[in-house]
N, C-alpha and C positions, 0 to 999 in steps of 0.2 A: 504494500500500500504506500509506503514511503516513496518508492521509486515512481509510482504512478501519479502521486500527488493529485488526487481527484478533486473535482469542483464540488461534488456532493458525496456524502457518505450516508448510507442507510444501514443501520445495525438491526439485525433481526435474528438473534440466536435461536436455535432449535430448542424447544421445551421451555422457553422463558416467556412470561407474560410481560406487559409493559413495565410494571413496577420492578420486577426483578432485572429486566434489561437495563433500566435506568441505574439501578444500584450497582450492577456488575460492570457497566460501561465506565464508571468512574475510575477504574483501574487504568484506563487508557491515559489518564493525566500523569501517570507515573513514568510513561515512556518519553524519553527526552525529545524525540522527533515529532511526537503527536501535535504539539502546539504550533509546529512549523508547517503543517499541512494547509493547503489552500482552503479546503472545506472548513477546517477548524477556525482559521483566521476570519473567514467570512460568515461564520455562524450557519453553516450548511451541513450540520451533522444532525441526523434524525434517528430516533429509535422507534421501533415498530413492535407490536405484539406478533412476533414471528410465529409463535406457537399456534395462534388462532387463524392467521391469514396466509402465511408463506411457506411453512416448513413441510407441508404435505398436501398432495392434491385433494381438492374438495370442491363442493359447490360454492365456496367463497372466492373462486377465481376472479369474478367480477369485482367483488369488494377489494381484493388485493390490488387489482389494476386501478381502481378508484383511489385507493390510499396513495399509491405512487403518483397518480395524477395530481392529487392535492399537494404532495410534497414538492414535486418538480415544477408545478405551475400553479401556485396558490392563487394568483389573480384570476385564473380561468376556471378553476374547479373547486367546488365546496360540496362534498357529499356528507358532511357531518361526522367524519371519523377523527378529525383533529382533536386532541386532548383525551379521546377515549381509546383509540387504537394506535395512535402515533403522536409524537410530539418532538419538538426540537430538543436536542441534548444540551443541557447547560454545562459548559466547561469552565 
């Protein structure tokens, strides 16, 4: 990830709900290169309830796509998932 230096990071670990993802993601602050990433500097790091929406195939495929649309294009899409199924990671 350091070499790629992404514009946006979406964290969605398998088996983690939104609350646990937020808690566990704080460990990233301990990595010296984390704060140098473009996405981190520009507040473009997001956490998602990966367990409910992304980590296994299900009927929630449309919901998963809508969540990504809200994250990547917030001025164009609002399906009501923000704050419930995803949110910006505070670093």
